[in-house]
N, C-alpha and C positions, 0 to 999 in steps of 0.2 A: 504493500499500500503506499510505502513511502515515495517508490519512484514514481507514481501517478500523478500526484501533487503538482510538481513542476510539470509534467506534461500538459494539465489540466490548465493552468496559469500561462503557458505557452499559447494555447489554443484560444483562450479567452484574449489574451492579448492582442493575437493575429486579428482574430475578429473585431474588436473594437479600432484598430488601425485601419483595416481595410473599410469599415464603416466611416469613418473620419476622413479618410482620403475619398470617399465616393461623394459624401455629401458636400466636403469642401470644393471638390472639382466642379460639382453641379452648382454651387452659388457662386463661384467664380464666374462661370459660362453662362449664366442668366443676367442677361442684360438686355434692354431695348436701344437699338440703335438710334441715335439723335437725329431727328429731323434737320433739313435744312442744307445750307451749301458746304461743301468740303472742297479742300483744296490741298496740293502739296506735291512734292518734287519727283521727278522720275530720276533714275540713274543717269539719265543723260542732261541733267540739270534743267530740265524744263518742266513744265507744270501739267498737271491733271486737275480738273474742275469736276464735280458732280453734283446731283442733288438726291438728297434721299427724302422721300416722302412716306405717305401712308401709315404713320404712325410707326416708323422704322421699319417698315416692309418691303420697300422697294427702291431701286435706285434709277433716277431717270436724269437724261440730258448730261451725258458724259461729254465733256472737250477737253482733247490735249494735244500738246503741240509734240512733235517727234523729228528727229532727223533721221533720213532714209538713206540707204546705200541704193543708188540706181545705176543703169548700165551705163550713162552719161557722167556719174559722179554722185555727189551727195545734193540732197534736196530736203529743205524744211517744210512741213506740212503742217496746218491744223485741221485735226479730225474731231467732227461733231456727231456724235451717235444721240438721236431723239429717240430711241427705243424706250423700253420699260423691261427691269430684270428684277423679279422676286427675289427677296432676300431669304434665304432658307438656312437654318443652322448658322447664322453670321455669315454665309456665304453668297457671292453671286456671280454671274457671268453672263456677258453681253456680248454678240456676236452678230455684225450687221455687215450685208453684202450690198453694195451699190454699183451697179454696172461692173465693171471689172475689178473693183477694190474692195477689199475686206479687213475689217477692223475687229478686234477682239479685246475684252477688257475682263479680267478675272480679278476678283478681291476677296478679302476675308476681313471682316470686322474682329479685331482684337480686344477691343473695349467699346464703351459707349460712344466715345469721340474720336478711337484710332482705327484706321484701316491700312491694309497693305495688299499688293498684289501685283499683277503683270500685265502688260498691254502689247499688244503686236499691231501692225500695219503691213498691207502691201497692195500694190496695183500692178496688173499685167496686162497690158495694151498690145504688146507683139514682141518678137523676141528683140528689136532694137531697144523697145521703151519698157523696162519695169522696176520697179522699186520695192523695197522691204526694209522694215525697221529690225527684224530679228526681235527676240524678246528681251522686254524691257521691264526692270521691277520699279513700282513706285509706293509711295506711303503718302497718306493724307490724314487731315483732321478737321474736325469743323470750324468753319470761319467764325471769326468772332462777331458777335451781334450787336 
C-alpha cells in the first residue's frame, strides 16, 4: 500500500495540470476581434489596410502596396480587394481574381487588436508581360480612433 500513494498523487497532479492548461488555453484564445480600421507593415516595407466588421466576424476592403518582379524588371502596385472574408477561429482568407490578375491575403488574429499573415499578387498577360510578388508577410493592428 505504501507504493500506491505516490502513484495516486502523480495521477491527480497530472489531471489537475491538464485541466489547467486546457482552460487557460481556452481563455487565452477566446476574444472578439475589434471592428474598425486595421493597418500595418509588410516585410517589403509597404502597407496593408483592411476593415473588420460584423462584430469581429468579417474582413472587408483590403488594400495593400506591393513591389512585384516582372519580366521587364520591378514594378509597384496598389492592390484593392473589395471582397468579404468570414473570420473563423480567428483566421481569414480572401482570394480575388480579376481578369488575368490574382491576389490572395491570408491572416490570423493573434489578439483582439493584433493580426499577422501573408499576401501574394500576380498577373500574367503573356509570356512577355507577367509580374509576381512572391509570398510577403504582414502584421497589423487597429488604427487609433
